[in-house]
N, C-alpha and C positions, 0 to 999 in steps of 0.2 A: 877254214877258221884262220883268224889273224895269228901269225906266228908270234910266239911269246917274246921273242927278241925284238919285235918290231913295234913301231909306234905309228900313229896316224897324225899327220900335221895338217891343220886347216889354216890357210893364210887369208888375211883380209887387209885391204887397204882403204883408209878413210881420210877425208879432210878433217881438220880440227873440229869443225862445227858438227860433224857426225859422231865424234867421240863424246862419251858422257863421263865426266869427272865428278867424283863424289863431292869435291869442294866447289864445283860450280854452283851458282845461286839459282839453278833451275829449280822450280817447284815453290818459289816464294810467292808467286801470284798464280791465279787460275790459268792465265794464258801460257805462262812458262811451264806449268805442270802438263798442259795439253801438248806443248811442243816436245817436252822430254818424253812423254808417253809415245808420241808419234815416232820419235827417233828410236826408241826401244823396239817398237813394232817393226820398223824398217830394218834394223840390225837383225832382228829375229828372222825375218823373211830372207835376208841375204844369207845368213848362216844355214838356214834350212835348204835353200837352193844350192849352196856350195856343197853341203853334205850329200844331197841327192845326186849331184853331178859326180862326186867322188864315188859313191856307191855304184852308179851306172858304169863308170869307167874302170873300176877295180877288177883286176883279174882274179883276186882272191875271194874265197867264200867268207863273208862277214857274219860273225855271230854278234848279235846285239848284246851290249853290256847290260847286266842285271845283277841281282843280289848274289848270285853264285859265280858271276863272271865280271869282276870289278875292275876299276881303272883309277888312275890318277890323271888330273888335268893340270898342265903347266901353261900359264898365260904369260906369253913373252911379248913385251911392249917395245916397239922401235919408234922413238919420236923422230920428227923430221929434222930437228936441229939439236945441237948440244945445249942442254940446260938442266938444271936440277929439277927433278920431279919425283913423285912417289908412285911407282907402278900399281900398288894396290888401290890407289884412288880411282883407277879405271875399272873397278869391280862392276859398276853399273853397265859398262860397255860389255865386259866379258859375260855377265849374267844374261844379258839379252842374246848374246851369241850362243851360250850354252843352252838356253831355252830353245833356240832354233835347231840345235843338234838333237835335242829331245824330240822336237816336232818331226824331224827327219828320221827318227828311229835309231839313232846311234846308241842310245840307251833307253830303257823303258821308263826311267825316272832319273832326275838329277839330284836325288837325295844322297845322304852320307852312306847309305847301304850299297849304293852303286858307285858313286864317285867318292873314293876314300879321302882324297886330298885335292884341293885346288890351291896352287901356289902361283905367285907373281914374280916376275923378274924383268930386269932391263936387258934388252937384246942388242943394244948398239943403235946406230942411226939407221933410219929407214932407207936412205939412199936417194930420197926425193925431199927437197926442202919444204914441200907443201903437203906431204902425205905421211900419215901415221900408219905403221904396219902393226897388226896384231896377229900373233900366232896362237892357236890353241893346239897344244900337243897332248894327245890322248895316249897314255901308255897303259897297256894291259898289265894287270897284276898277276903274279905267278903263284899266289898263295893258295 
């Protein structure tokens, strides 16, 4: 079982065109809605694959999160360059990634009975001027 003092961190690197920002005008036309949906599906597959790789490589026994074994999710955004932005505007990106973790079995559902809180924060610069870094930090609750 995951140690109560530990957390699981899933890291992802994306080009800007792979990030979905709530303020983007994606979805205003039929073609742009299809493109946004394709991006969400791609992000979901990436997250599912990343979680499966983590599960395969982990030395610990992992207990899936569920209603009696809950967690918090912290979304940490690292932009490629210094500029003002609003981390919660990347909720569409994080939602697709969270759905991918659901597909991989990290939790049985991503509703509020399993994930108590999802929060967003700025993590600093990504270290690559062309790449955005997104971390999903899953912390087990001790309640």
